[in-house]
C-alpha positions as CSV (number, residue, x, y, z in Angstrom):
1,X,0.3,-0.2,-0.1
2,X,1.3,3.4,-0.9
3,X,0.5,6.5,1.3
4,X,0.3,9.8,-1.0
5,X,0.7,12.8,0.9
6,X,-2.3,15.6,0.3
7,X,-1.7,18.3,-2.8
8,X,-0.5,21.5,-0.9
9,X,-3.3,23.2,-3.4
10,X,-6.4,21.4,-1.8
11,X,-8.3,24.6,-1.9
12,X,-11.8,22.6,-1.9
13,X,-10.6,20.9,1.3
14,X,-9.5,24.6,2.7
15,X,-12.4,26.1,1.6
16,X,-14.4,23.9,3.7
17,X,-12.4,23.8,6.5
18,X,-13.2,28.0,6.7
19,X,-17.2,27.4,6.3
20,X,-17.0,24.5,9.3
21,X,-14.7,26.4,11.5
22,X,-17.2,29.8,10.5
23,X,-20.1,27.9,11.5
24,X,-17.9,26.8,14.8
25,X,-17.2,30.2,16.3
26,X,-20.7,31.2,15.2
27,X,-22.3,28.7,17.4
28,X,-20.3,29.5,20.2
29,X,-20.5,33.6,20.0
30,X,-24.2,32.9,19.9
31,X,-26.2,33.9,23.1
32,X,-27.3,30.7,25.2
33,X,-30.5,29.2,23.5
34,X,-29.9,30.5,20.2
35,X,-27.7,27.9,19.0
36,X,-28.9,25.2,16.1
37,X,-27.3,23.3,14.4
38,X,-30.1,22.5,12.1
39,X,-29.2,25.2,9.7
40,X,-27.2,23.3,7.3
């Protein structure tokens, strides 16, 4: 089995990570009782 390192130019994955991080930070900064992960 060969392991292939991910490309340095993996922009799709980076964009997904930014979106995910943005959602997490938004949920963490929301007032108590207003968090909803059903917004996807």
